[in-house]
N, CA, C, O and the ligand as a Tripos MOL2 file, in Angstrom:
@<TRIPOS>MOLECULE
protein
  273   271    69     0     0
PROTEIN
NO_CHARGES

@<TRIPOS>ATOM
      1 N         -42.5400  -37.3910  -63.0400 N.3       1 MET1
      2 CA        -41.6400  -37.7280  -64.1540 C.3       1 MET1
      3 C         -40.3590  -38.3880  -63.6310 C.2       1 MET1
      4 O         -39.9080  -38.0720  -62.5300 O.2       1 MET1
      5 N         -39.7750  -39.2950  -64.4060 N.am      2 PRO2
      6 CA        -38.5820  -40.0190  -63.9440 C.3       2 PRO2
      7 C         -37.3170  -39.1650  -64.0020 C.2       2 PRO2
      8 O         -37.2790  -38.1190  -64.6490 O.2       2 PRO2
      9 N         -36.2960  -39.6370  -63.3130 N.am      3 ASN3
     10 CA        -34.9980  -38.9870  -63.3780 C.3       3 ASN3
     11 C         -34.1220  -39.6800  -64.4070 C.2       3 ASN3
     12 O         -34.3160  -40.8590  -64.7040 O.2       3 ASN3
     13 N         -33.1740  -38.9580  -64.9420 N.am      4 CYS4
     14 CA        -32.2170  -39.5360  -65.8800 C.3       4 CYS4
     15 C         -31.4300  -40.6380  -65.1680 C.2       4 CYS4
     16 O         -30.9210  -40.4240  -64.0680 O.2       4 CYS4
     17 N         -31.3280  -41.8080  -65.7880 N.am      5 THR5
     18 CA        -30.6260  -42.9310  -65.1650 C.3       5 THR5
     19 C         -29.1600  -42.6110  -64.9440 C.2       5 THR5
     20 O         -28.5600  -43.0630  -63.9680 O.2       5 THR5
     21 N         -28.5860  -41.8370  -65.8430 N.am      6 PHE6
     22 CA        -27.1450  -41.5980  -65.7580 C.3       6 PHE6
     23 C         -26.7980  -40.4060  -64.8710 C.2       6 PHE6
     24 O         -26.0630  -40.5540  -63.8950 O.2       6 PHE6
     25 N         -27.3200  -39.2240  -65.2030 N.am      7 CYS7
     26 CA        -26.8830  -38.0310  -64.4630 C.3       7 CYS7
     27 C         -27.8100  -37.6840  -63.3160 C.2       7 CYS7
     28 O         -27.4240  -36.9310  -62.4220 O.2       7 CYS7
     29 N         -29.0510  -38.2270  -63.3190 N.am      8 GLY8
     30 CA        -29.9440  -37.9900  -62.1940 C.3       8 GLY8
     31 C         -30.8110  -36.7480  -62.3110 C.2       8 GLY8
     32 O         -31.5680  -36.4350  -61.3930 O.2       8 GLY8
     33 N         -30.7130  -36.0350  -63.4300 N.am      9 HIS9
     34 CA        -31.5530  -34.8540  -63.6070 C.3       9 HIS9
     35 C         -32.9960  -35.2550  -63.8660 C.2       9 HIS9
     36 O         -33.2720  -36.3060  -64.4450 O.2       9 HIS9
     37 N         -33.9140  -34.3960  -63.4240 N.am     10 LEU10
     38 CA        -35.3390  -34.6520  -63.6400 C.3      10 LEU10
     39 C         -35.6890  -34.4180  -65.1120 C.2      10 LEU10
     40 O         -35.3320  -33.3950  -65.6960 O.2      10 LEU10
     41 N         -36.4050  -35.4020  -65.7030 N.am     11 LEU11
     42 CA        -36.8290  -35.2400  -67.0900 C.3      11 LEU11
     43 C         -38.1240  -34.4390  -67.1210 C.2      11 LEU11
     44 O         -39.0740  -34.7610  -66.4080 O.2      11 LEU11
     45 N         -38.1620  -33.4090  -67.9350 N.am     12 GLU12
     46 CA        -39.4020  -32.6570  -68.0730 C.3      12 GLU12
     47 C         -40.2700  -33.3000  -69.1340 C.2      12 GLU12
     48 O         -39.7850  -34.0090  -70.0160 O.2      12 GLU12
     49 N         -41.5700  -33.0380  -69.0310 N.am     13 LYS13
     50 CA        -42.5290  -33.6000  -69.9840 C.3      13 LYS13
     51 C         -42.1230  -33.2600  -71.4110 C.2      13 LYS13
     52 O         -41.7980  -32.1130  -71.7160 O.2      13 LYS13
     53 N         -42.1450  -34.2680  -72.2880 N.am     14 GLY14
     54 CA        -41.8580  -34.0080  -73.6960 C.3      14 GLY14
     55 C         -40.3870  -33.9860  -74.0210 C.2      14 GLY14
     56 O         -40.0180  -33.7160  -75.1640 O.2      14 GLY14
     57 N         -39.5210  -34.2650  -73.0390 N.am     15 THR15
     58 CA        -38.0840  -34.2800  -73.2940 C.3      15 THR15
     59 C         -37.5120  -35.6400  -72.9110 C.2      15 THR15
     60 O         -38.1680  -36.4290  -72.2320 O.2      15 THR15
     61 N         -36.3010  -35.9030  -73.3450 N.am     16 GLY16
     62 CA        -35.5960  -37.1120  -72.9420 C.3      16 GLY16
     63 C         -36.0090  -38.3320  -73.7340 C.2      16 GLY16
     64 O         -36.7840  -38.2540  -74.6870 O.2      16 GLY16
     65 N         -35.4690  -39.4620  -73.3130 N.am     17 LYS17
     66 CA        -35.6800  -40.7000  -74.0430 C.3      17 LYS17
     67 C         -35.8200  -41.8610  -73.0660 C.2      17 LYS17
     68 O         -35.0820  -41.9410  -72.0840 O.2      17 LYS17
     69 N         -36.7660  -42.7620  -73.3320 N.am     18 MET18
     70 CA        -36.9040  -43.9750  -72.5370 C.3      18 MET18
     71 C         -36.2680  -45.1070  -73.3230 C.2      18 MET18
     72 O         -36.6570  -45.3630  -74.4630 O.2      18 MET18
     73 N         -35.3040  -45.7830  -72.7370 N.am     19 PHE19
     74 CA        -34.5930  -46.8730  -73.4130 C.3      19 PHE19
     75 C         -34.9770  -48.1790  -72.7550 C.2      19 PHE19
     76 O         -34.7400  -48.3720  -71.5630 O.2      19 PHE19
     77 N         -35.5820  -49.0960  -73.5390 N.am     20 VAL20
     78 CA        -36.0400  -50.3850  -72.9930 C.3      20 VAL20
     79 C         -35.1500  -51.5000  -73.5190 C.2      20 VAL20
     80 O         -35.0270  -51.6870  -74.7300 O.2      20 VAL20
     81 N         -34.5330  -52.2380  -72.6080 N.am     21 TYR21
     82 CA        -33.6960  -53.3780  -72.9810 C.3      21 TYR21
     83 C         -34.5700  -54.5820  -73.3200 C.2      21 TYR21
     84 O         -35.7490  -54.6110  -72.9650 O.2      21 TYR21
     85 N         -34.0060  -55.5670  -73.9990 N.am     22 ILE22
     86 CA        -34.7500  -56.7920  -74.3160 C.3      22 ILE22
     87 C         -35.1830  -57.4680  -73.0140 C.2      22 ILE22
     88 O         -36.2420  -58.0930  -72.9520 O.2      22 ILE22
     89 N         -34.3540  -57.3370  -71.9760 N.am     23 SER23
     90 CA        -34.6550  -57.9650  -70.6890 C.3      23 SER23
     91 C         -35.8420  -57.3070  -69.9940 C.2      23 SER23
     92 O         -36.3930  -57.8660  -69.0460 O.2      23 SER23
     93 N         -36.2450  -56.1120  -70.4610 N.am     24 GLY24
     94 CA        -37.3590  -55.4240  -69.8300 C.3      24 GLY24
     95 C         -36.9320  -54.2950  -68.9220 C.2      24 GLY24
     96 O         -37.7640  -53.5170  -68.4550 O.2      24 GLY24
     97 N         -35.6280  -54.1980  -68.6660 N.am     25 GLN25
     98 CA        -35.1120  -53.1110  -67.8340 C.3      25 GLN25
     99 C         -35.2780  -51.7890  -68.5740 C.2      25 GLN25
    100 O         -35.0600  -51.7180  -69.7830 O.2      25 GLN25
    101 N         -35.6630  -50.7440  -67.8510 N.am     26 ILE26
    102 CA        -35.9100  -49.4540  -68.4850 C.3      26 ILE26
    103 C         -34.9270  -48.4040  -67.9670 C.2      26 ILE26
    104 O         -34.7330  -48.2640  -66.7600 O.2      26 ILE26
    105 N         -34.3130  -47.6720  -68.8880 N.am     27 ASP27
    106 CA        -33.4420  -46.5530  -68.5390 C.3      27 ASP27
    107 C         -33.9940  -45.2740  -69.1480 C.2      27 ASP27
    108 O         -34.5590  -45.2860  -70.2420 O.2      27 ASP27
    109 N         -33.8250  -44.1710  -68.4300 N.am     28 TYR28
    110 CA        -34.2420  -42.8680  -68.9530 C.3      28 TYR28
    111 C         -33.0120  -42.0090  -69.1860 C.2      28 TYR28
    112 O         -32.0860  -42.0020  -68.3750 O.2      28 TYR28
    113 N         -33.0080  -41.2930  -70.2890 N.am     29 PHE29
    114 CA        -31.8830  -40.3980  -70.5830 C.3      29 PHE29
    115 C         -32.3880  -38.9880  -70.8390 C.2      29 PHE29
    116 O         -33.3760  -38.7920  -71.5470 O.2      29 PHE29
    117 N         -31.6990  -37.9950  -70.2530 N.am     30 CYS30
    118 CA        -32.1090  -36.6060  -70.4490 C.3      30 CYS30
    119 C         -31.4910  -36.0580  -71.7260 C.2      30 CYS30
    120 O         -32.0170  -35.1150  -72.3160 O.2      30 CYS30
    121 N         -30.3590  -36.6520  -72.1630 N.am     31 SER31
    122 CA        -29.6600  -36.0920  -73.3140 C.3      31 SER31
    123 C         -28.8770  -37.1770  -74.0290 C.2      31 SER31
    124 O         -28.6740  -38.2690  -73.4990 O.2      31 SER31
    125 N         -28.4440  -36.8630  -75.2320 N.am     32 MET32
    126 CA        -27.5920  -37.7640  -76.0040 C.3      32 MET32
    127 C         -26.2750  -37.9910  -75.2600 C.2      32 MET32
    128 O         -25.6750  -39.0610  -75.3590 O.2      32 MET32
    129 N         -25.8330  -36.9740  -74.5160 N.am     33 LYS33
    130 CA        -24.5980  -37.0870  -73.7350 C.3      33 LYS33
    131 C         -24.7010  -38.2420  -72.7340 C.2      33 LYS33
    132 O         -23.7940  -39.0680  -72.6300 O.2      33 LYS33
    133 N         -25.8150  -38.2890  -72.0000 N.am     34 CYS34
    134 CA        -26.0000  -39.3340  -71.0020 C.3      34 CYS34
    135 C         -26.1480  -40.6930  -71.6680 C.2      34 CYS34
    136 O         -25.6020  -41.6880  -71.1910 O.2      34 CYS34
    137 N         -26.8910  -40.7320  -72.7750 N.am     35 GLU35
    138 CA        -27.1170  -41.9910  -73.4830 C.3      35 GLU35
    139 C         -25.7940  -42.5830  -73.9560 C.2      35 GLU35
    140 O         -25.5300  -43.7680  -73.7520 O.2      35 GLU35
    141 N         -24.9730  -41.7650  -74.5800 N.am     36 LYS36
    142 CA        -23.7070  -42.2650  -75.1160 C.3      36 LYS36
    143 C         -22.7650  -42.6920  -74.0070 C.2      36 LYS36
    144 O         -22.0620  -43.6950  -74.1290 O.2      36 LYS36
    145 N         -22.7540  -41.9170  -72.9120 N.am     37 ASN37
    146 CA        -21.8520  -42.2480  -71.8160 C.3      37 ASN37
    147 C         -22.1820  -43.6070  -71.2150 C.2      37 ASN37
    148 O         -21.2810  -44.3420  -70.8100 O.2      37 ASN37
    149 N         -23.4800  -43.9500  -71.1560 N.am     38 LEU38
    150 CA        -23.8610  -45.2240  -70.5500 C.3      38 LEU38
    151 C         -23.7760  -46.3810  -71.5460 C.2      38 LEU38
    152 O         -23.2140  -47.4300  -71.2300 O.2      38 LEU38
    153 N         -24.3360  -46.1960  -72.7590 N.am     39 LEU39
    154 CA        -24.4770  -47.3210  -73.6900 C.3      39 LEU39
    155 C         -23.2490  -47.5170  -74.5660 C.2      39 LEU39
    156 O         -22.8330  -48.6470  -74.8220 O.2      39 LEU39
    157 N         -22.6700  -46.4070  -75.0240 N.am     40 LYS40
    158 CA        -21.5900  -46.5220  -75.9920 C.3      40 LYS40
    159 C         -20.2250  -46.5350  -75.2980 C.2      40 LYS40
    160 O         -19.3820  -47.3920  -75.5620 O.2      40 LYS40
    161 N         -20.0310  -45.5550  -74.4000 N.am     41 LEU41
    162 CA        -18.7360  -45.4560  -73.7160 C.3      41 LEU41
    163 C         -18.6820  -46.3630  -72.4900 C.2      41 LEU41
    164 O         -17.6170  -46.5940  -71.9160 O.2      41 LEU41
    165 N         -19.8760  -46.8850  -72.0920 N.am     42 LYS42
    166 CA        -19.9850  -47.8140  -70.9550 C.3      42 LYS42
    167 C         -19.3490  -47.2560  -69.6810 C.2      42 LYS42
    168 O         -18.6340  -47.9520  -68.9610 O.2      42 LYS42
    169 N         -19.6300  -45.9930  -69.4320 N.am     43 ARG43
    170 CA        -19.1410  -45.3920  -68.1890 C.3      43 ARG43
    171 C         -20.1340  -45.6820  -67.0830 C.2      43 ARG43
    172 O         -21.3070  -45.9560  -67.3370 O.2      43 ARG43
    173 N         -19.6430  -45.6170  -65.8370 N.am     44 LYS44
    174 CA        -20.5240  -45.8490  -64.6980 C.3      44 LYS44
    175 C         -20.7910  -44.5120  -64.0120 C.2      44 LYS44
    176 O         -19.8710  -43.7220  -63.7980 O.2      44 LYS44
    177 N         -22.0740  -44.2580  -63.6620 N.am     45 PRO45
    178 CA        -22.4230  -42.9730  -63.0490 C.3      45 PRO45
    179 C         -21.6090  -42.6720  -61.7940 C.2      45 PRO45
    180 O         -21.2940  -41.5150  -61.5150 O.2      45 PRO45
    181 N         -21.2690  -43.7220  -61.0340 N.am     46 LEU46
    182 CA        -20.5350  -43.5090  -59.7800 C.3      46 LEU46
    183 C         -19.1050  -43.0300  -60.0250 C.2      46 LEU46
    184 O         -18.4850  -42.4480  -59.1350 O.2      46 LEU46
    185 N         -18.5780  -43.2730  -61.2330 N.am     47 PHE47
    186 CA        -17.1980  -42.8930  -61.5060 C.3      47 PHE47
    187 C         -17.0920  -41.8030  -62.5610 C.2      47 PHE47
    188 O         -16.0140  -41.5530  -63.1010 O.2      47 PHE47
    189 N         -18.2170  -41.1550  -62.8530 N.am     48 THR48
    190 CA        -18.2280  -40.0570  -63.8210 C.3      48 THR48
    191 C         -18.5010  -38.7560  -63.0750 C.2      48 THR48
    192 O         -19.5320  -38.6290  -62.4140 O.2      48 THR48
    193 N         -17.6060  -37.8050  -63.1710 N.am     49 ARG49
    194 CA        -17.5830  -36.6830  -62.2490 C.3      49 ARG49
    195 C         -18.8110  -35.7830  -62.3040 C.2      49 ARG49
    196 O         -19.1660  -35.1760  -61.2940 O.2      49 ARG49
    197 N         -19.4700  -35.6800  -63.4580 N.am     50 TRP50
    198 CA        -20.5410  -34.6900  -63.5830 C.3      50 TRP50
    199 C         -21.9230  -35.2610  -63.2700 C.2      50 TRP50
    200 O         -22.9150  -34.5770  -63.5190 O.2      50 TRP50
    201 N         -22.0370  -36.4720  -62.7420 N.am     51 THR51
    202 CA        -23.3550  -37.0290  -62.4410 C.3      51 THR51
    203 C         -23.7390  -36.7830  -60.9870 C.2      51 THR51
    204 O         -22.8880  -36.5310  -60.1340 O.2      51 THR51
    205 N         -25.0570  -36.8650  -60.7240 N.am     52 GLU52
    206 CA        -25.5710  -36.6220  -59.3840 C.3      52 GLU52
    207 C         -25.1160  -37.7370  -58.4350 C.2      52 GLU52
    208 O         -24.8420  -37.4760  -57.2630 O.2      52 GLU52
    209 N         -25.0330  -38.9700  -58.9300 N.am     53 LYS53
    210 CA        -24.6200  -40.0960  -58.0920 C.3      53 LYS53
    211 C         -23.1880  -39.9030  -57.5990 C.2      53 LYS53
    212 O         -22.8730  -40.1700  -56.4400 O.2      53 LYS53
    213 N         -22.3280  -39.4330  -58.5030 N.am     54 TYR54
    214 CA        -20.9340  -39.1830  -58.1370 C.3      54 TYR54
    215 C         -20.8760  -38.1100  -57.0620 C.2      54 TYR54
    216 O         -20.1560  -38.2460  -56.0730 O.2      54 TYR54
    217 N         -21.6540  -37.0200  -57.2660 N.am     55 ARG55
    218 CA        -21.6250  -35.9050  -56.3130 C.3      55 ARG55
    219 C         -22.0880  -36.3600  -54.9340 C.2      55 ARG55
    220 O         -21.4690  -36.0310  -53.9220 O.2      55 ARG55
    221 N         -23.1970  -37.1280  -54.9030 N.am     56 GLN56
    222 CA        -23.7040  -37.6190  -53.6140 C.3      56 GLN56
    223 C         -22.6540  -38.4720  -52.9130 C.2      56 GLN56
    224 O         -22.3820  -38.2930  -51.7260 O.2      56 GLN56
    225 N         -22.0700  -39.3990  -53.6630 N.am     57 GLU57
    226 CA        -21.1010  -40.3190  -53.0910 C.3      57 GLU57
    227 C         -19.9130  -39.5680  -52.5120 C.2      57 GLU57
    228 O         -19.4320  -39.8860  -51.4250 O.2      57 GLU57
    229 N         -19.4420  -38.5570  -53.2580 N.am     58 HIS58
    230 CA        -18.2370  -37.8730  -52.8150 C.3      58 HIS58
    231 C         -18.5240  -36.7930  -51.7860 C.2      58 HIS58
    232 O         -17.6330  -36.3790  -51.0440 O.2      58 HIS58
    233 N         -19.7940  -36.3320  -51.7420 N.am     59 ARG59
    234 CA        -20.1840  -35.4160  -50.6830 C.3      59 ARG59
    235 C         -20.0700  -36.1440  -49.3430 C.2      59 ARG59
    236 O         -19.5350  -35.6050  -48.3740 O.2      59 ARG59
    237 N         -20.5860  -37.3900  -49.3060 N.am     60 LYS60
    238 CA        -20.5090  -38.1970  -48.0840 C.3      60 LYS60
    239 C         -19.0580  -38.3600  -47.6440 C.2      60 LYS60
    240 O         -18.7240  -38.1820  -46.4720 O.2      60 LYS60
    241 N         -18.2130  -38.6990  -48.5980 N.am     61 LYS61
    242 CA        -16.8120  -38.9490  -48.2560 C.3      61 LYS61
    243 C         -16.1430  -37.6840  -47.7290 C.2      61 LYS61
    244 O         -15.3330  -37.7380  -46.8040 O.2      61 LYS61
    245 N         -16.4900  -36.5380  -48.3320 N.am     62 LYS62
    246 CA        -15.9080  -35.2710  -47.8850 C.3      62 LYS62
    247 C         -16.3380  -34.9690  -46.4640 C.2      62 LYS62
    248 O         -15.5250  -34.5700  -45.6310 O.2      62 LYS62
    249 N         -17.6580  -35.1660  -46.1830 N.am     63 GLU63
    250 CA        -18.1560  -34.8930  -44.8390 C.3      63 GLU63
    251 C         -17.4900  -35.7880  -43.8110 C.2      63 GLU63
    252 O         -17.1310  -35.3400  -42.7220 O.2      63 GLU63
    253 N         -17.3270  -37.0450  -44.1600 N.am     64 GLU64
    254 CA        -16.6700  -37.9700  -43.2320 C.3      64 GLU64
    255 C         -15.2280  -37.5610  -42.9780 C.2      64 GLU64
    256 O         -14.7210  -37.6950  -41.8650 O.2      64 GLU64
    257 N         -14.5790  -37.0680  -44.0080 N.am     65 ALA65
    258 CA        -13.1820  -36.6640  -43.8760 C.3      65 ALA65
    259 C         -13.0450  -35.4310  -42.9970 C.2      65 ALA65
    260 O         -12.0760  -35.3040  -42.2490 O.2      65 ALA65
    261 N         -14.0230  -34.5100  -43.0850 N.am     66 THR66
    262 CA        -13.9320  -33.2900  -42.2840 C.3      66 THR66
    263 C         -14.2780  -33.5490  -40.8210 C.2      66 THR66
    264 O         -13.7970  -32.8390  -39.9380 O.2      66 THR66
    265 N         -15.1230  -34.5790  -40.5490 N.am     67 LYS67
    266 CA        -15.4940  -34.8960  -39.1780 C.3      67 LYS67
    267 C         -14.2930  -35.4230  -38.3950 C.2      67 LYS67
    268 O         -14.1130  -35.0970  -37.2220 O.2      67 LYS67
    269 N         -13.4880  -36.2270  -39.0480 N.am     68 LYS68
    270 CA        -12.3320  -36.8390  -38.3800 C.3      68 LYS68
    271 C         -11.1500  -35.9120  -38.2650 C.2      68 LYS68
    272 O         -10.1130  -36.2990  -37.7250 O.2      68 LYS68
    273 ZN        -28.8250  -37.1720  -67.9610 Zn       69 ZN69
@<TRIPOS>BOND
     1     1     2 1
     2     2     3 1
     3     3     4 2
     4     3     5 am
     5     5     6 1
     6     6     7 1
     7     7     8 2
     8     7     9 am
     9     9    10 1
    10    10    11 1
    11    11    12 2
    12    11    13 am
    13    13    14 1
    14    14    15 1
    15    15    16 2
    16    15    17 am
    17    17    18 1
    18    18    19 1
    19    19    20 2
    20    19    21 am
    21    21    22 1
    22    22    23 1
    23    23    24 2
    24    23    25 am
    25    25    26 1
    26    26    27 1
    27    27    28 2
    28    27    29 am
    29    29    30 1
    30    30    31 1
    31    31    32 2
    32    31    33 am
    33    33    34 1
    34    34    35 1
    35    35    36 2
    36    35    37 am
    37    37    38 1
    38    38    39 1
    39    39    40 2
    40    39    41 am
    41    41    42 1
    42    42    43 1
    43    43    44 2
    44    43    45 am
    45    45    46 1
    46    46    47 1
    47    47    48 2
    48    47    49 am
    49    49    50 1
    50    50    51 1
    51    51    52 2
    52    51    53 am
    53    53    54 1
    54    54    55 1
    55    55    56 2
    56    55    57 am
    57    57    58 1
    58    58    59 1
    59    59    60 2
    60    59    61 am
    61    61    62 1
    62    62    63 1
    63    63    64 2
    64    63    65 am
    65    65    66 1
    66    66    67 1
    67    67    68 2
    68    67    69 am
    69    69    70 1
    70    70    71 1
    71    71    72 2
    72    71    73 am
    73    73    74 1
    74    74    75 1
    75    75    76 2
    76    75    77 am
    77    77    78 1
    78    78    79 1
    79    79    80 2
    80    79    81 am
    81    81    82 1
    82    82    83 1
    83    83    84 2
    84    83    85 am
    85    85    86 1
    86    86    87 1
    87    87    88 2
    88    87    89 am
    89    89    90 1
    90    90    91 1
    91    91    92 2
    92    91    93 am
    93    93    94 1
    94    94    95 1
    95    95    96 2
    96    95    97 am
    97    97    98 1
    98    98    99 1
    99    99   100 2
   100    99   101 am
   101   101   102 1
   102   102   103 1
   103   103   104 2
   104   103   105 am
   105   105   106 1
   106   106   107 1
   107   107   108 2
   108   107   109 am
   109   109   110 1
   110   110   111 1
   111   111   112 2
   112   111   113 am
   113   113   114 1
   114   114   115 1
   115   115   116 2
   116   115   117 am
   117   117   118 1
   118   118   119 1
   119   119   120 2
   120   119   121 am
   121   121   122 1
   122   122   123 1
   123   123   124 2
   124   123   125 am
   125   125   126 1
   126   126   127 1
   127   127   128 2
   128   127   129 am
   129   129   130 1
   130   130   131 1
   131   131   132 2
   132   131   133 am
   133   133   134 1
   134   134   135 1
   135   135   136 2
   136   135   137 am
   137   137   138 1
   138   138   139 1
   139   139   140 2
   140   139   141 am
   141   141   142 1
   142   142   143 1
   143   143   144 2
   144   143   145 am
   145   145   146 1
   146   146   147 1
   147   147   148 2
   148   147   149 am
   149   149   150 1
   150   150   151 1
   151   151   152 2
   152   151   153 am
   153   153   154 1
   154   154   155 1
   155   155   156 2
   156   155   157 am
   157   157   158 1
   158   158   159 1
   159   159   160 2
   160   159   161 am
   161   161   162 1
   162   162   163 1
   163   163   164 2
   164   163   165 am
   165   165   166 1
   166   166   167 1
   167   167   168 2
   168   167   169 am
   169   169   170 1
   170   170   171 1
   171   171   172 2
   172   171   173 am
   173   173   174 1
   174   174   175 1
   175   175   176 2
   176   175   177 am
   177   177   178 1
   178   178   179 1
   179   179   180 2
   180   179   181 am
   181   181   182 1
   182   182   183 1
   183   183   184 2
   184   183   185 am
   185   185   186 1
   186   186   187 1
   187   187   188 2
   188   187   189 am
   189   189   190 1
   190   190   191 1
   191   191   192 2
   192   191   193 am
   193   193   194 1
   194   194   195 1
   195   195   196 2
   196   195   197 am
   197   197   198 1
   198   198   199 1
   199   199   200 2
   200   199   201 am
   201   201   202 1
   202   202   203 1
   203   203   204 2
   204   203   205 am
   205   205   206 1
   206   206   207 1
   207   207   208 2
   208   207   209 am
   209   209   210 1
   210   210   211 1
   211   211   212 2
   212   211   213 am
   213   213   214 1
   214   214   215 1
   215   215   216 2
   216   215   217 am
   217   217   218 1
   218   218   219 1
   219   219   220 2
   220   219   221 am
   221   221   222 1
   222   222   223 1
   223   223   224 2
   224   223   225 am
   225   225   226 1
   226   226   227 1
   227   227   228 2
   228   227   229 am
   229   229   230 1
   230   230   231 1
   231   231   232 2
   232   231   233 am
   233   233   234 1
   234   234   235 1
   235   235   236 2
   236   235   237 am
   237   237   238 1
   238   238   239 1
   239   239   240 2
   240   239   241 am
   241   241   242 1
   242   242   243 1
   243   243   244 2
   244   243   245 am
   245   245   246 1
   246   246   247 1
   247   247   248 2
   248   247   249 am
   249   249   250 1
   250   250   251 1
   251   251   252 2
   252   251   253 am
   253   253   254 1
   254   254   255 1
   255   255   256 2
   256   255   257 am
   257   257   258 1
   258   258   259 1
   259   259   260 2
   260   259   261 am
   261   261   262 1
   262   262   263 1
   263   263   264 2
   264   263   265 am
   265   265   266 1
   266   266   267 1
   267   267   268 2
   268   267   269 am
   269   269   270 1
   270   270   271 1
   271   271   272 2
@<TRIPOS>SUBSTRUCTURE
     1 MET1         2 RESIDUE 1 A MET
     2 PRO2         6 RESIDUE 1 A PRO
     3 ASN3        10 RESIDUE 1 A ASN
     4 CYS4        14 RESIDUE 1 A CYS
     5 THR5        18 RESIDUE 1 A THR
     6 PHE6        22 RESIDUE 1 A PHE
     7 CYS7        26 RESIDUE 1 A CYS
     8 GLY8        30 RESIDUE 1 A GLY
     9 HIS9        34 RESIDUE 1 A HIS
    10 LEU10       38 RESIDUE 1 A LEU
    11 LEU11       42 RESIDUE 1 A LEU
    12 GLU12       46 RESIDUE 1 A GLU
    13 LYS13       50 RESIDUE 1 A LYS
    14 GLY14       54 RESIDUE 1 A GLY
    15 THR15       58 RESIDUE 1 A THR
    16 GLY16       62 RESIDUE 1 A GLY
    17 LYS17       66 RESIDUE 1 A LYS
    18 MET18       70 RESIDUE 1 A MET
    19 PHE19       74 RESIDUE 1 A PHE
    20 VAL20       78 RESIDUE 1 A VAL
    21 TYR21       82 RESIDUE 1 A TYR
    22 ILE22       86 RESIDUE 1 A ILE
    23 SER23       90 RESIDUE 1 A SER
    24 GLY24       94 RESIDUE 1 A GLY
    25 GLN25       98 RESIDUE 1 A GLN
    26 ILE26      102 RESIDUE 1 A ILE
    27 ASP27      106 RESIDUE 1 A ASP
    28 TYR28      110 RESIDUE 1 A TYR
    29 PHE29      114 RESIDUE 1 A PHE
    30 CYS30      118 RESIDUE 1 A CYS
    31 SER31      122 RESIDUE 1 A SER
    32 MET32      126 RESIDUE 1 A MET
    33 LYS33      130 RESIDUE 1 A LYS
    34 CYS34      134 RESIDUE 1 A CYS
    35 GLU35      138 RESIDUE 1 A GLU
    36 LYS36      142 RESIDUE 1 A LYS
    37 ASN37      146 RESIDUE 1 A ASN
    38 LEU38      150 RESIDUE 1 A LEU
    39 LEU39      154 RESIDUE 1 A LEU
    40 LYS40      158 RESIDUE 1 A LYS
    41 LEU41      162 RESIDUE 1 A LEU
    42 LYS42      166 RESIDUE 1 A LYS
    43 ARG43      170 RESIDUE 1 A ARG
    44 LYS44      174 RESIDUE 1 A LYS
    45 PRO45      178 RESIDUE 1 A PRO
    46 LEU46      182 RESIDUE 1 A LEU
    47 PHE47      186 RESIDUE 1 A PHE
    48 THR48      190 RESIDUE 1 A THR
    49 ARG49      194 RESIDUE 1 A ARG
    50 TRP50      198 RESIDUE 1 A TRP
    51 THR51      202 RESIDUE 1 A THR
    52 GLU52      206 RESIDUE 1 A GLU
    53 LYS53      210 RESIDUE 1 A LYS
    54 TYR54      214 RESIDUE 1 A TYR
    55 ARG55      218 RESIDUE 1 A ARG
    56 GLN56      222 RESIDUE 1 A GLN
    57 GLU57      226 RESIDUE 1 A GLU
    58 HIS58      230 RESIDUE 1 A HIS
    59 ARG59      234 RESIDUE 1 A ARG
    60 LYS60      238 RESIDUE 1 A LYS
    61 LYS61      242 RESIDUE 1 A LYS
    62 LYS62      246 RESIDUE 1 A LYS
    63 GLU63      250 RESIDUE 1 A GLU
    64 GLU64      254 RESIDUE 1 A GLU
    65 ALA65      258 RESIDUE 1 A ALA
    66 THR66      262 RESIDUE 1 A THR
    67 LYS67      266 RESIDUE 1 A LYS
    68 LYS68      270 RESIDUE 1 A LYS
    69 ZN69       273 GROUP 0 **** ****
């Protein structure tokens, strides 16, 4: 099963939404929260604190900061 495009959570069978753009690009959403944040509020996962992408990115930065 695919992961949510915005927050990165795994979609379970029978849940979530597949959003297909006219261009053919496909996005998956686990919740209305993720859908609105991406499509309506136009937020970016890398700059939204509660997403998996943000956590990964900032985990790296934290580790690099502690090494030095
Ligand atoms: Zn999500």
